[in-house]
N, CA, C and O atoms as a Maestro MAE file, in Angstrom:
{
 s_m_m2io_version
 :::
 2.0.0
}

f_m_ct {
 s_m_title
 :::
 protein
 m_atom[264] {
  # First column is atom index #
  i_m_mmod_type
  r_m_x_coord
  r_m_y_coord
  r_m_z_coord
  i_m_residue_number
  s_m_chain_name
  s_m_pdb_residue_name
  s_m_pdb_atom_name
  i_m_atomic_number
  :::
  1 25 -10.524 -16.870 -13.037 1 A "MET " " N  " 7
  2 3 -10.731 -16.072 -11.856 1 A "MET " " CA " 6
  3 2 -9.696 -16.442 -10.766 1 A "MET " " C  " 6
  4 15 -9.409 -17.626 -10.590 1 A "MET " " O  " 8
  5 25 -9.174 -15.538 -10.089 2 A "ARG " " N  " 7
  6 3 -8.091 -15.744 -9.135 2 A "ARG " " CA " 6
  7 2 -8.766 -16.239 -7.791 2 A "ARG " " C  " 6
  8 15 -9.894 -15.864 -7.470 2 A "ARG " " O  " 8
  9 25 -8.021 -17.089 -7.039 3 A "LYS " " N  " 7
  10 3 -8.442 -17.538 -5.775 3 A "LYS " " CA " 6
  11 2 -8.150 -16.300 -4.721 3 A "LYS " " C  " 6
  12 15 -7.218 -15.511 -4.879 3 A "LYS " " O  " 8
  13 25 -8.963 -16.256 -3.766 4 A "SER " " N  " 7
  14 3 -8.893 -15.130 -2.814 4 A "SER " " CA " 6
  15 2 -7.516 -14.998 -2.110 4 A "SER " " C  " 6
  16 15 -7.106 -13.892 -1.757 4 A "SER " " O  " 8
  17 25 -6.842 -16.084 -1.918 5 A "LEU " " N  " 7
  18 3 -5.486 -16.073 -1.235 5 A "LEU " " CA " 6
  19 2 -4.306 -15.827 -2.178 5 A "LEU " " C  " 6
  20 15 -3.164 -15.627 -1.764 5 A "LEU " " O  " 8
  21 25 -4.646 -15.854 -3.458 6 A "GLU " " N  " 7
  22 3 -3.528 -15.730 -4.376 6 A "GLU " " CA " 6
  23 2 -3.194 -14.258 -4.727 6 A "GLU " " C  " 6
  24 15 -4.058 -13.457 -5.083 6 A "GLU " " O  " 8
  25 25 -1.968 -13.980 -4.608 7 A "LEU " " N  " 7
  26 3 -1.644 -12.577 -4.912 7 A "LEU " " CA " 6
  27 2 -0.652 -12.577 -6.061 7 A "LEU " " C  " 6
  28 15 0.096 -13.539 -6.237 7 A "LEU " " O  " 8
  29 25 -0.639 -11.507 -6.844 8 A "THR " " N  " 7
  30 3 0.382 -11.374 -7.961 8 A "THR " " CA " 6
  31 2 1.610 -10.836 -7.345 8 A "THR " " C  " 6
  32 15 1.547 -10.217 -6.283 8 A "THR " " O  " 8
  33 25 2.732 -11.045 -7.964 9 A "ALA " " N  " 7
  34 3 4.032 -10.562 -7.524 9 A "ALA " " CA " 6
  35 2 3.967 -9.074 -7.291 9 A "ALA " " C  " 6
  36 15 4.518 -8.560 -6.317 9 A "ALA " " O  " 8
  37 25 3.263 -8.357 -8.226 10 A "THR " " N  " 7
  38 3 3.187 -6.896 -8.141 10 A "THR " " CA " 6
  39 2 2.438 -6.516 -6.762 10 A "THR " " C  " 6
  40 15 2.807 -5.556 -6.086 10 A "THR " " O  " 8
  41 25 1.398 -7.314 -6.414 11 A "GLU " " N  " 7
  42 3 0.623 -6.969 -5.167 11 A "GLU " " CA " 6
  43 2 1.470 -7.145 -4.011 11 A "GLU " " C  " 6
  44 15 1.454 -6.317 -3.100 11 A "GLU " " O  " 8
  45 25 2.269 -8.250 -3.984 12 A "VAL " " N  " 7
  46 3 3.121 -8.486 -2.839 12 A "VAL " " CA " 6
  47 2 4.128 -7.343 -2.722 12 A "VAL " " C  " 6
  48 15 4.306 -6.774 -1.645 12 A "VAL " " O  " 8
  49 25 4.783 -7.011 -3.830 13 A "ILE " " N  " 7
  50 3 5.849 -5.951 -3.719 13 A "ILE " " CA " 6
  51 2 5.134 -4.615 -3.350 13 A "ILE " " C  " 6
  52 15 5.733 -3.809 -2.638 13 A "ILE " " O  " 8
  53 25 3.946 -4.362 -3.782 14 A "ASP " " N  " 7
  54 3 3.197 -3.064 -3.416 14 A "ASP " " CA " 6
  55 2 2.850 -3.158 -1.889 14 A "ASP " " C  " 6
  56 15 2.884 -2.141 -1.196 14 A "ASP " " O  " 8
  57 25 2.538 -4.297 -1.402 15 A "LEU " " N  " 7
  58 3 2.318 -4.405 0.079 15 A "LEU " " CA " 6
  59 2 3.587 -4.154 0.840 15 A "LEU " " C  " 6
  60 15 3.574 -3.464 1.859 15 A "LEU " " O  " 8
  61 25 4.640 -4.680 0.386 16 A "LEU " " N  " 7
  62 3 5.960 -4.404 1.058 16 A "LEU " " CA " 6
  63 2 6.318 -3.000 1.003 16 A "LEU " " C  " 6
  64 15 6.806 -2.481 2.007 16 A "LEU " " O  " 8
  65 25 6.127 -2.303 -0.088 17 A "ILE " " N  " 7
  66 3 6.406 -0.858 -0.282 17 A "ILE " " CA " 6
  67 2 5.583 -0.170 0.719 17 A "ILE " " C  " 6
  68 15 6.125 0.657 1.453 17 A "ILE " " O  " 8
  69 25 4.286 -0.433 0.830 18 A "GLU " " N  " 7
  70 3 3.424 0.268 1.690 18 A "GLU " " CA " 6
  71 2 3.902 0.055 3.207 18 A "GLU " " C  " 6
  72 15 3.996 0.996 3.995 18 A "GLU " " O  " 8
  73 25 4.160 -1.123 3.500 19 A "LYS " " N  " 7
  74 3 4.631 -1.528 4.910 19 A "LYS " " CA " 6
  75 2 5.864 -0.811 5.292 19 A "LYS " " C  " 6
  76 15 5.882 -0.193 6.356 19 A "LYS " " O  " 8
  77 25 6.940 -0.840 4.482 20 A "PHE " " N  " 7
  78 3 8.140 -0.124 4.725 20 A "PHE " " CA " 6
  79 2 7.981 1.410 4.674 20 A "PHE " " C  " 6
  80 15 8.724 2.080 5.392 20 A "PHE " " O  " 8
  81 25 7.128 1.986 3.931 21 A "SER " " N  " 7
  82 3 6.977 3.429 3.899 21 A "SER " " CA " 6
  83 2 6.319 3.953 5.146 21 A "SER " " C  " 6
  84 15 6.517 5.123 5.475 21 A "SER " " O  " 8
  85 25 5.531 3.144 5.876 22 A "MET " " N  " 7
  86 3 4.954 3.583 7.138 22 A "MET " " CA " 6
  87 2 5.703 3.043 8.401 22 A "MET " " C  " 6
  88 15 5.363 3.455 9.510 22 A "MET " " O  " 8
  89 25 6.620 2.217 8.276 23 A "GLN " " N  " 7
  90 3 7.203 1.517 9.430 23 A "GLN " " CA " 6
  91 2 8.291 2.486 9.983 23 A "GLN " " C  " 6
  92 15 9.158 3.013 9.287 23 A "GLN " " O  " 8
  93 25 8.130 2.654 11.347 24 A "VAL " " N  " 7
  94 3 9.052 3.423 12.182 24 A "VAL " " CA " 6
  95 2 9.697 2.457 13.112 24 A "VAL " " C  " 6
  96 15 9.016 1.684 13.786 24 A "VAL " " O  " 8
  97 25 11.022 2.485 13.165 25 A "ARG " " N  " 7
  98 3 11.684 1.543 14.167 25 A "ARG " " CA " 6
  99 2 12.708 2.345 14.995 25 A "ARG " " C  " 6
  100 15 13.130 3.447 14.644 25 A "ARG " " O  " 8
  101 25 13.062 1.722 16.094 26 A "VAL " " N  " 7
  102 3 14.033 2.489 16.961 26 A "VAL " " CA " 6
  103 2 15.372 1.683 16.860 26 A "VAL " " C  " 6
  104 15 15.404 0.463 17.026 26 A "VAL " " O  " 8
  105 25 16.406 2.395 16.595 27 A "LYS " " N  " 7
  106 3 17.772 1.911 16.634 27 A "LYS " " CA " 6
  107 2 18.589 2.809 17.443 27 A "LYS " " C  " 6
  108 15 18.589 4.017 17.205 27 A "LYS " " O  " 8
  109 25 19.309 2.282 18.417 28 A "ASN " " N  " 7
  110 3 20.139 3.045 19.341 28 A "ASN " " CA " 6
  111 2 19.489 4.247 19.981 28 A "ASN " " C  " 6
  112 15 20.141 5.274 20.174 28 A "ASN " " O  " 8
  113 25 18.257 4.145 20.302 29 A "GLY " " N  " 7
  114 3 17.395 5.064 20.919 29 A "GLY " " CA " 6
  115 2 16.895 6.146 19.953 29 A "GLY " " C  " 6
  116 15 16.338 7.136 20.429 29 A "GLY " " O  " 8
  117 25 17.054 6.025 18.650 30 A "HIS " " N  " 7
  118 3 16.718 6.968 17.699 30 A "HIS " " CA " 6
  119 2 15.519 6.392 16.818 30 A "HIS " " C  " 6
  120 15 15.572 5.221 16.443 30 A "HIS " " O  " 8
  121 25 14.521 7.145 16.510 31 A "GLN " " N  " 7
  122 3 13.503 6.637 15.590 31 A "GLN " " CA " 6
  123 2 13.911 6.816 14.236 31 A "GLN " " C  " 6
  124 15 14.269 7.915 13.813 31 A "GLN " " O  " 8
  125 25 13.869 5.692 13.473 32 A "LEU " " N  " 7
  126 3 14.216 5.767 12.058 32 A "LEU " " CA " 6
  127 2 12.948 5.258 11.158 32 A "LEU " " C  " 6
  128 15 12.169 4.369 11.501 32 A "LEU " " O  " 8
  129 25 12.907 5.918 10.074 33 A "ILE " " N  " 7
  130 3 11.801 5.483 9.107 33 A "ILE " " CA " 6
  131 2 12.409 4.650 8.009 33 A "ILE " " C  " 6
  132 15 13.460 4.939 7.438 33 A "ILE " " O  " 8
  133 25 11.639 3.555 7.750 34 A "SER " " N  " 7
  134 3 12.227 2.551 6.832 34 A "SER " " CA " 6
  135 2 11.939 2.920 5.345 34 A "SER " " C  " 6
  136 15 11.723 2.037 4.514 34 A "SER " " O  " 8
  137 25 11.942 4.182 5.044 35 A "SER " " N  " 7
  138 3 11.537 4.607 3.672 35 A "SER " " CA " 6
  139 2 12.713 4.120 2.643 35 A "SER " " C  " 6
  140 15 12.448 3.915 1.458 35 A "SER " " O  " 8
  141 25 13.888 3.968 3.117 36 A "GLY " " N  " 7
  142 3 14.934 3.493 2.259 36 A "GLY " " CA " 6
  143 2 14.646 2.128 1.796 36 A "GLY " " C  " 6
  144 15 14.915 1.810 0.637 36 A "GLY " " O  " 8
  145 25 14.094 1.263 2.660 37 A "ASN " " N  " 7
  146 3 13.640 -0.060 2.156 37 A "ASN " " CA " 6
  147 2 12.562 0.005 1.155 37 A "ASN " " C  " 6
  148 15 12.537 -0.725 0.165 37 A "ASN " " O  " 8
  149 25 11.676 0.887 1.428 38 A "ALA " " N  " 7
  150 3 10.508 1.128 0.485 38 A "ALA " " CA " 6
  151 2 10.996 1.480 -0.949 38 A "ALA " " C  " 6
  152 15 10.468 0.996 -1.951 38 A "ALA " " O  " 8
  153 25 12.053 2.365 -0.986 39 A "LYS " " N  " 7
  154 3 12.588 2.840 -2.209 39 A "LYS " " CA " 6
  155 2 13.297 1.604 -2.883 39 A "LYS " " C  " 6
  156 15 13.221 1.512 -4.108 39 A "LYS " " O  " 8
  157 25 13.923 0.728 -2.224 40 A "ASP " " N  " 7
  158 3 14.671 -0.371 -2.676 40 A "ASP " " CA " 6
  159 2 13.593 -1.313 -3.330 40 A "ASP " " C  " 6
  160 15 13.805 -1.799 -4.441 40 A "ASP " " O  " 8
  161 25 12.518 -1.548 -2.683 41 A "PHE " " N  " 7
  162 3 11.471 -2.399 -3.263 41 A "PHE " " CA " 6
  163 2 10.759 -1.745 -4.502 41 A "PHE " " C  " 6
  164 15 10.312 -2.476 -5.386 41 A "PHE " " O  " 8
  165 25 10.645 -0.369 -4.580 42 A "GLN " " N  " 7
  166 3 10.160 0.304 -5.605 42 A "GLN " " CA " 6
  167 2 11.131 0.058 -6.855 42 A "GLN " " C  " 6
  168 15 10.692 -0.293 -7.950 42 A "GLN " " O  " 8
  169 25 12.369 0.255 -6.617 43 A "MET " " N  " 7
  170 3 13.389 0.001 -7.621 43 A "MET " " CA " 6
  171 2 13.358 -1.392 -8.168 43 A "MET " " C  " 6
  172 15 13.493 -1.604 -9.373 43 A "MET " " O  " 8
  173 25 13.163 -2.429 -7.205 44 A "LEU " " N  " 7
  174 3 13.104 -3.807 -7.601 44 A "LEU " " CA " 6
  175 2 11.904 -4.003 -8.576 44 A "LEU " " C  " 6
  176 15 12.010 -4.635 -9.626 44 A "LEU " " O  " 8
  177 25 10.691 -3.381 -8.123 45 A "LYS " " N  " 7
  178 3 9.508 -3.538 -8.924 45 A "LYS " " CA " 6
  179 2 9.666 -2.965 -10.424 45 A "LYS " " C  " 6
  180 15 9.283 -3.548 -11.438 45 A "LYS " " O  " 8
  181 25 10.278 -1.760 -10.370 46 A "ASN " " N  " 7
  182 3 10.526 -1.098 -11.683 46 A "ASN " " CA " 6
  183 2 11.406 -2.044 -12.533 46 A "ASN " " C  " 6
  184 15 11.052 -2.293 -13.686 46 A "ASN " " O  " 8
  185 25 12.503 -2.568 -12.037 47 A "SER " " N  " 7
  186 3 13.362 -3.414 -12.682 47 A "SER " " CA " 6
  187 2 12.691 -4.673 -13.287 47 A "SER " " C  " 6
  188 15 12.888 -5.027 -14.449 47 A "SER " " O  " 8
  189 25 11.882 -5.323 -12.412 48 A "LEU " " N  " 7
  190 3 11.139 -6.485 -12.820 48 A "LEU " " CA " 6
  191 2 10.130 -6.180 -13.948 48 A "LEU " " C  " 6
  192 15 10.012 -6.942 -14.908 48 A "LEU " " O  " 8
  193 25 9.453 -5.125 -13.823 49 A "VAL " " N  " 7
  194 3 8.445 -4.747 -14.751 49 A "VAL " " CA " 6
  195 2 9.188 -4.492 -16.120 49 A "VAL " " C  " 6
  196 15 8.684 -4.949 -17.146 49 A "VAL " " O  " 8
  197 25 10.267 -3.840 -16.170 50 A "LYS " " N  " 7
  198 3 11.029 -3.615 -17.392 50 A "LYS " " CA " 6
  199 2 11.460 -4.914 -17.984 50 A "LYS " " C  " 6
  200 15 11.258 -5.217 -19.161 50 A "LYS " " O  " 8
  201 25 12.105 -5.718 -17.047 51 A "PHE " " N  " 7
  202 3 12.695 -6.978 -17.580 51 A "PHE " " CA " 6
  203 2 11.645 -7.868 -18.236 51 A "PHE " " C  " 6
  204 15 11.829 -8.385 -19.338 51 A "PHE " " O  " 8
  205 25 10.484 -8.033 -17.481 52 A "VAL " " N  " 7
  206 3 9.441 -8.912 -18.005 52 A "VAL " " CA " 6
  207 2 8.816 -8.403 -19.276 52 A "VAL " " C  " 6
  208 15 8.472 -9.163 -20.181 52 A "VAL " " O  " 8
  209 25 8.676 -7.057 -19.318 53 A "SER " " N  " 7
  210 3 8.196 -6.430 -20.599 53 A "SER " " CA " 6
  211 2 9.017 -6.590 -21.796 53 A "SER " " C  " 6
  212 15 8.554 -6.911 -22.891 53 A "SER " " O  " 8
  213 25 10.417 -6.325 -21.525 54 A "ASP " " N  " 7
  214 3 11.428 -6.579 -22.581 54 A "ASP " " CA " 6
  215 2 11.589 -8.051 -23.000 54 A "ASP " " C  " 6
  216 15 11.614 -8.358 -24.191 54 A "ASP " " O  " 8
  217 25 11.696 -8.930 -22.046 55 A "LYS " " N  " 7
  218 3 11.960 -10.346 -22.330 55 A "LYS " " CA " 6
  219 2 10.739 -11.115 -22.857 55 A "LYS " " C  " 6
  220 15 10.800 -11.777 -23.893 55 A "LYS " " O  " 8
  221 25 9.640 -11.007 -22.118 56 A "TYR " " N  " 7
  222 3 8.466 -11.836 -22.361 56 A "TYR " " CA " 6
  223 2 7.330 -11.140 -23.149 56 A "TYR " " C  " 6
  224 15 6.369 -11.780 -23.578 56 A "TYR " " O  " 8
  225 25 7.481 -9.752 -23.333 57 A "LYS " " N  " 7
  226 3 6.419 -9.006 -23.951 57 A "LYS " " CA " 6
  227 2 5.052 -9.168 -23.279 57 A "LYS " " C  " 6
  228 15 4.035 -9.202 -23.972 57 A "LYS " " O  " 8
  229 25 5.003 -9.267 -21.945 58 A "LYS " " N  " 7
  230 3 3.808 -9.315 -21.171 58 A "LYS " " CA " 6
  231 2 3.914 -8.408 -19.961 58 A "LYS " " C  " 6
  232 15 5.004 -8.120 -19.467 58 A "LYS " " O  " 8
  233 25 2.782 -7.974 -19.505 59 A "PRO " " N  " 7
  234 3 2.859 -7.220 -18.236 59 A "PRO " " CA " 6
  235 2 3.335 -8.024 -17.090 59 A "PRO " " C  " 6
  236 15 3.093 -9.230 -17.047 59 A "PRO " " O  " 8
  237 25 4.020 -7.401 -16.131 60 A "PHE " " N  " 7
  238 3 4.580 -8.149 -15.017 60 A "PHE " " CA " 6
  239 2 3.387 -8.527 -14.142 60 A "PHE " " C  " 6
  240 15 3.572 -9.531 -13.454 60 A "PHE " " O  " 8
  241 25 2.283 -7.968 -14.037 61 A "THR " " N  " 7
  242 3 1.176 -8.304 -13.250 61 A "THR " " CA " 6
  243 2 0.583 -9.663 -13.379 61 A "THR " " C  " 6
  244 15 -0.109 -10.118 -12.468 61 A "THR " " O  " 8
  245 25 0.843 -10.395 -14.570 62 A "TYR " " N  " 7
  246 3 0.346 -11.694 -14.873 62 A "TYR " " CA " 6
  247 2 1.101 -12.684 -13.981 62 A "TYR " " C  " 6
  248 15 0.508 -13.732 -13.724 62 A "TYR " " O  " 8
  249 25 2.221 -12.516 -13.516 63 A "LEU " " N  " 7
  250 3 2.889 -13.469 -12.705 63 A "LEU " " CA " 6
  251 2 2.321 -13.520 -11.286 63 A "LEU " " C  " 6
  252 15 2.044 -12.473 -10.700 63 A "LEU " " O  " 8
  253 25 2.143 -14.708 -10.730 64 A "SER " " N  " 7
  254 3 1.479 -14.829 -9.400 64 A "SER " " CA " 6
  255 2 2.362 -15.658 -8.430 64 A "SER " " C  " 6
  256 15 3.194 -16.463 -8.849 64 A "SER " " O  " 8
  257 25 2.160 -15.444 -7.225 65 A "VAL " " N  " 7
  258 3 2.887 -16.193 -6.228 65 A "VAL " " CA " 6
  259 2 1.841 -16.723 -5.198 65 A "VAL " " C  " 6
  260 15 0.780 -16.129 -5.008 65 A "VAL " " O  " 8
  261 25 2.169 -17.807 -4.578 66 A "LEU " " N  " 7
  262 3 1.293 -18.262 -3.527 66 A "LEU " " CA " 6
  263 2 1.522 -17.834 -2.115 66 A "LEU " " C  " 6
  264 15 0.770 -18.225 -1.221 66 A "LEU " " O  " 8
  :::
 }
 m_bond[263] {
  # First column is bond index #
  i_m_from
  i_m_to
  i_m_order
  :::
  1 1 2 1
  2 2 3 1
  3 3 4 2
  4 3 5 1
  5 5 6 1
  6 6 7 1
  7 7 8 2
  8 7 9 1
  9 9 10 1
  10 10 11 1
  11 11 12 2
  12 11 13 1
  13 13 14 1
  14 14 15 1
  15 15 16 2
  16 15 17 1
  17 17 18 1
  18 18 19 1
  19 19 20 2
  20 19 21 1
  21 21 22 1
  22 22 23 1
  23 23 24 2
  24 23 25 1
  25 25 26 1
  26 26 27 1
  27 27 28 2
  28 27 29 1
  29 29 30 1
  30 30 31 1
  31 31 32 2
  32 31 33 1
  33 33 34 1
  34 34 35 1
  35 35 36 2
  36 35 37 1
  37 37 38 1
  38 38 39 1
  39 39 40 2
  40 39 41 1
  41 41 42 1
  42 42 43 1
  43 43 44 2
  44 43 45 1
  45 45 46 1
  46 46 47 1
  47 47 48 2
  48 47 49 1
  49 49 50 1
  50 50 51 1
  51 51 52 2
  52 51 53 1
  53 53 54 1
  54 54 55 1
  55 55 56 2
  56 55 57 1
  57 57 58 1
  58 58 59 1
  59 59 60 2
  60 59 61 1
  61 61 62 1
  62 62 63 1
  63 63 64 2
  64 63 65 1
  65 65 66 1
  66 66 67 1
  67 67 68 2
  68 67 69 1
  69 69 70 1
  70 70 71 1
  71 71 72 2
  72 71 73 1
  73 73 74 1
  74 74 75 1
  75 75 76 2
  76 75 77 1
  77 77 78 1
  78 78 79 1
  79 79 80 2
  80 79 81 1
  81 81 82 1
  82 82 83 1
  83 83 84 2
  84 83 85 1
  85 85 86 1
  86 86 87 1
  87 87 88 2
  88 87 89 1
  89 89 90 1
  90 90 91 1
  91 91 92 2
  92 91 93 1
  93 93 94 1
  94 94 95 1
  95 95 96 2
  96 95 97 1
  97 97 98 1
  98 98 99 1
  99 99 100 2
  100 99 101 1
  101 101 102 1
  102 102 103 1
  103 103 104 2
  104 103 105 1
  105 105 106 1
  106 106 107 1
  107 107 108 2
  108 107 109 1
  109 109 110 1
  110 110 111 1
  111 111 112 2
  112 111 113 1
  113 113 114 1
  114 114 115 1
  115 115 116 2
  116 115 117 1
  117 117 118 1
  118 118 119 1
  119 119 120 2
  120 119 121 1
  121 121 122 1
  122 122 123 1
  123 123 124 2
  124 123 125 1
  125 125 126 1
  126 126 127 1
  127 127 128 2
  128 127 129 1
  129 129 130 1
  130 130 131 1
  131 131 132 2
  132 131 133 1
  133 133 134 1
  134 134 135 1
  135 135 136 2
  136 135 137 1
  137 137 138 1
  138 138 139 1
  139 139 140 2
  140 139 141 1
  141 141 142 1
  142 142 143 1
  143 143 144 2
  144 143 145 1
  145 145 146 1
  146 146 147 1
  147 147 148 2
  148 147 149 1
  149 149 150 1
  150 150 151 1
  151 151 152 2
  152 151 153 1
  153 153 154 1
  154 154 155 1
  155 155 156 2
  156 155 157 1
  157 157 158 1
  158 158 159 1
  159 159 160 2
  160 159 161 1
  161 161 162 1
  162 162 163 1
  163 163 164 2
  164 163 165 1
  165 165 166 1
  166 166 167 1
  167 167 168 2
  168 167 169 1
  169 169 170 1
  170 170 171 1
  171 171 172 2
  172 171 173 1
  173 173 174 1
  174 174 175 1
  175 175 176 2
  176 175 177 1
  177 177 178 1
  178 178 179 1
  179 179 180 2
  180 179 181 1
  181 181 182 1
  182 182 183 1
  183 183 184 2
  184 183 185 1
  185 185 186 1
  186 186 187 1
  187 187 188 2
  188 187 189 1
  189 189 190 1
  190 190 191 1
  191 191 192 2
  192 191 193 1
  193 193 194 1
  194 194 195 1
  195 195 196 2
  196 195 197 1
  197 197 198 1
  198 198 199 1
  199 199 200 2
  200 199 201 1
  201 201 202 1
  202 202 203 1
  203 203 204 2
  204 203 205 1
  205 205 206 1
  206 206 207 1
  207 207 208 2
  208 207 209 1
  209 209 210 1
  210 210 211 1
  211 211 212 2
  212 211 213 1
  213 213 214 1
  214 214 215 1
  215 215 216 2
  216 215 217 1
  217 217 218 1
  218 218 219 1
  219 219 220 2
  220 219 221 1
  221 221 222 1
  222 222 223 1
  223 223 224 2
  224 223 225 1
  225 225 226 1
  226 226 227 1
  227 227 228 2
  228 227 229 1
  229 229 230 1
  230 230 231 1
  231 231 232 2
  232 231 233 1
  233 233 234 1
  234 234 235 1
  235 235 236 2
  236 235 237 1
  237 237 238 1
  238 238 239 1
  239 239 240 2
  240 239 241 1
  241 241 242 1
  242 242 243 1
  243 243 244 2
  244 243 245 1
  245 245 246 1
  246 246 247 1
  247 247 248 2
  248 247 249 1
  249 249 250 1
  250 250 251 1
  251 251 252 2
  252 251 253 1
  253 253 254 1
  254 254 255 1
  255 255 256 2
  256 255 257 1
  257 257 258 1
  258 258 259 1
  259 259 260 2
  260 259 261 1
  261 261 262 1
  262 262 263 1
  263 263 264 2
  :::
 }
}
């Protein structure tokens, strides 16, 4: 059973994707959406899932971070 504060790497990346997809920031007086960052994290997640699957023959979700 997982501890309540322990998150898997997938959960952390999903949280970052959600955060950046909703984040609006102001740069030089213009509002910008950080969806580009969300896409980058989605690409990172996809790459890690494929790598772990190919290399270790396990789902990426088993890896955890503190």
